N, C-alpha and C positions, 0 to 999 in steps of 0.2 A: 514644331517650333516655327515661329514667323521667320521669314528670310530677310526682313528689313530691320531687325533689331528691336522690334516692338511687339507687344501683345495688345489686343483690344479688350477693354473691360467696360462694363456698365457702371456709370457713376451718377451721382445726384448733385447738381450744382445749386447752391442756395444763394439767393440774392434778395434785393428789396422787393422784387416782383414775385417772390415765392420760390418754389422748387422746380427744377427742370431736370428731367431724366435724359441722359444722353450717353453716347459711346465715345470713349477716348482711347487714343493710342498711347501706351505707357512704355517707356524704355525697358527692355528686357534685361534682367540680371540673372545669370545662372552660375552654378558651380562648374568650373572647368578644371579638370584634373590633368596634370602633365606627368607623363611617365617616360622614362628613358630606358631603352633596351629591356622593357618589361617590368621595370621597377618604378613604383609610384614615387614621385618626388615632391609635388606641391599641388595644392588645390587653391585656385583663385576665383573670386567672384568677378565675372566679366560679362561684357556684351557679346553674344554669340555670333559675331561676325569677324571676318579676317583672322580666323584662329590659327591658320598656318603661319601668317605673318607674326602673330602674337607668340607662338611657340618658338619660332626661329629667333625673333628679337629677344625674348626672355633668355634664351640659351646664350645668346651673344652678350647681352648687357650684364648678365649674372656671372659671366666667366665660365659657364659650363662647357662651352666650346670656344675656340679662339677664332674660328673662321666658318663661314656658312658651308664650306666644302666638307666640314666634319659632321654635318647632319645629312645622313643618307636618305632618310625617308620620314615623312610626317603623315599620319593618318588621323582623321577626325571622325569620331563615332559617338552617337548618342549613347548615354549610359544612365539608365534610370531617369531621374529628374535633372541630370546634368549632362555634361559632355566630357568624353575622354579624348585627349590628344596624345597619341603614341608617337614618340620619336625614336629613331634608330640612329645612334651616333657612333663615332669612332671608338674602338675598344680602349685606347689609351685615355680618352676623355671620360669614358665610363668608369675606368679604374680610378681616376682622380676624383670623380663624383662619389663613388662608393667610399673612398677614404674620407672625404669630407663629411659624409653622412654617418660614419661609423659611430661617432660619439654624440650624434644629434640628440639634443635634449628637448627641442621644441621649435616652433616656427612663429614668426610674427606675421601680421596680416597685411601690412601696407607697404609692399615693395621690398621687404627683407625676408625672402622666403628661403627656407632650407639652410639657415645659418645656426650655428651652435654656440657662438660665443661673441663677446663684444669685439674681439679682434677680427672675427669673420665678418661681423656686421659693418665694421668701420675699416674694411680692407683698403689698402692704398689705391687711390684713384688713378686711372689712366691719364698720363700727361700727354696732351695734344701737342704734337711736333709742328712747329711753324704754322700756327693758326692763321687763317686768312683775315685780313682787315675787312671790316664792314663799316657801314655808316648808320647813324641814327635814322637817317631817312629811309634806308633799306628796311630797318626794323619796323618803323611806322607803316611803311607801304605794305609790308607783308601782313602785319597785324590787321590792317584795314581790310585786306582781301580775305582774311580767314573766315569771317562769319558766313560769307556766301558759299564756302566749301564745307561748312558744318551742316550737312544735309540731315543727319540723324537728329542732332540737337534742335535744329529748326523745326523738325516735324514732331519730336516727342519730348524735348527737354531732357535735363538730368545727365547729359553726357559731356565729358571733357574732350578736348581735341589737342593734338599736337601736329606740327607741320615742319617740313624740311624746306629751308629757304636758301637759295643761292646768294652769294655775296652782294649781288645787285638788287636783291629784294624780290626775286621771283619765287613764288610759293609753288613748289613742284610736287609735293606729296602731302596728304593729310590723312590721319587716322583718328577715329573716335572710339570712346569707350566710357562706361560708367566710372572706371578707375583711371586716374591720371597716369599712374605708372603703366597700366595696361595699354593706354593709348600710345605712350612713348615706346613701349616694347613692340607694339604693332607697327609703328613707324619704322623702327630699327629693322624689323623683319622685312617690311616692304622694300626698304632701300637695299637690303642684302639680296633679296630676290631679284630686284631689277638689275643689280650689279652682276649677279650670276648669269642672268639671261643675256645681258649685253656683252659680257666678257670684259667690262671696264669697271674699275673701282668707282665708288661714289665720289663725286667731286666735292670741293670745299663748300661749306655751308654752315647754317646754324639752325637751332631748334626753337620753335614757338610753342608756348604752352598756355592754355586757357585756365590756369590754376595758380595756386601758390607755388613757390619754388622751394622744394625741400632738398635735403641731401641726396636722396635717391634719384631725384630727377636730374640733378647735376651729374651724378656719377654715371647714369645711363647715357646722358648726352655726351659726356667725355668719352665713354666707351665706344661710341660710333664716330668719334673724330670731329664732333661739332666745334666750331670756333667760338660759339656763344650759345647761351640759352636765354630767351626773352620770355617773360611771363607777365600776365595781366595783373597778378596779385603779388603779395609780399614774399620775400625770401626769408629763410631761417638763418640763424648765425652759422650753423654747420654747412648750409648750402653755400654761403659766401666763402667760408674757409675751404671748402672742397673745390670751388671754382678757382680760387687762388692757387691751390695745389695743382690743379689740372692745367693752369695757365690759359684759361678761357674767360671770356667776358660773361658777366651775369647782369642782365638788365631786368628790372622789375617795375611794376606799376606802369606798364606800357599801355597808355590810354590817350586817345585823341592825339594831341601834338606834343606830348611829354613822355619822358621815361627817366628812370633813375638807375645809374650804373653803380653796382656794389662791388664789382671785381672786373679787372681787365679793361679799365677805362682807356688805357693806351692802345687798345685794339679797335676802338670805336671812334670813328670820325664824327664830329658834331654835325 
C-alpha cells in the first residue's frame, strides 16, 4: 500500500483537444477492522494513515474507553485487501463492551458503529465543563490557515480534514481522512497521544471541520472537551440540539469573513 494515502492509476482525460492518457494519484480508501482484546468490533472505510490515532480516538469518542491509559497496546497489520487494527484494553472496559454487543442487531456506516438501538445511537452527550471563550476572529483565522495544512487533500483531493485550535486561533493539529468522522477520531487520538507523551492534559480549544456538521461530529467534539465546533458547511437540527446539550458553540458556514452561530453564541465574541 502507498504510504502517502494515495494510489497511482492510469486515467484518460477528455477535452476539446482530444484524449490525453496520464497517471494520477487518487486518495486511497480501504477497509479498516477494529478489534478489542481479540474480538472484532467494527469495520470502517478509511484512509490508511494515522491508524493508531484513529483507533485510539474512536475508542475515546465512542465511549469504549474513558481515558487513553485504558488502551494498553495498538497493533496495525495488513489483512487481505484491508487492514486490521488490534487494540488491547482494560478488562473492565472490555466487559462493558461485551455487554453492549450482546444483543447487537446491526451496525450503521457513518459514525454510529456498534450500536444496537436508538437509545444507544442517541446516548447522552458529554457536557463540557467551563468551555473556554473564543472569538469569531480566532475561528476565521484558523479556518484560513487550514487549507495549507491539508497536504493530502491538496495532493489527491477527496479528503476531509479536522483541526484542533487554541482559543487564540492557533491551529496546532490537523488530521485528514476520506471520512469526516474518521478525521475527527484521528484528531482525538493524536491529541490523546500528545497528552500522554507530555504528561499534560490537552488545553482548551475547539474543533474545525471541512464538512457539514452532523450529530456525530458534535458528539465526538464534545467527548474530547472542545469548546466549539466550526464547520465550513451546514449543520443538522440534531447537531444543533446536541451542541446545546453539550453547552458548546456550533459555528457553520465558516467562509471568508462570515460565519453563522447555531448554538453557544454567548461563548463566541464577535
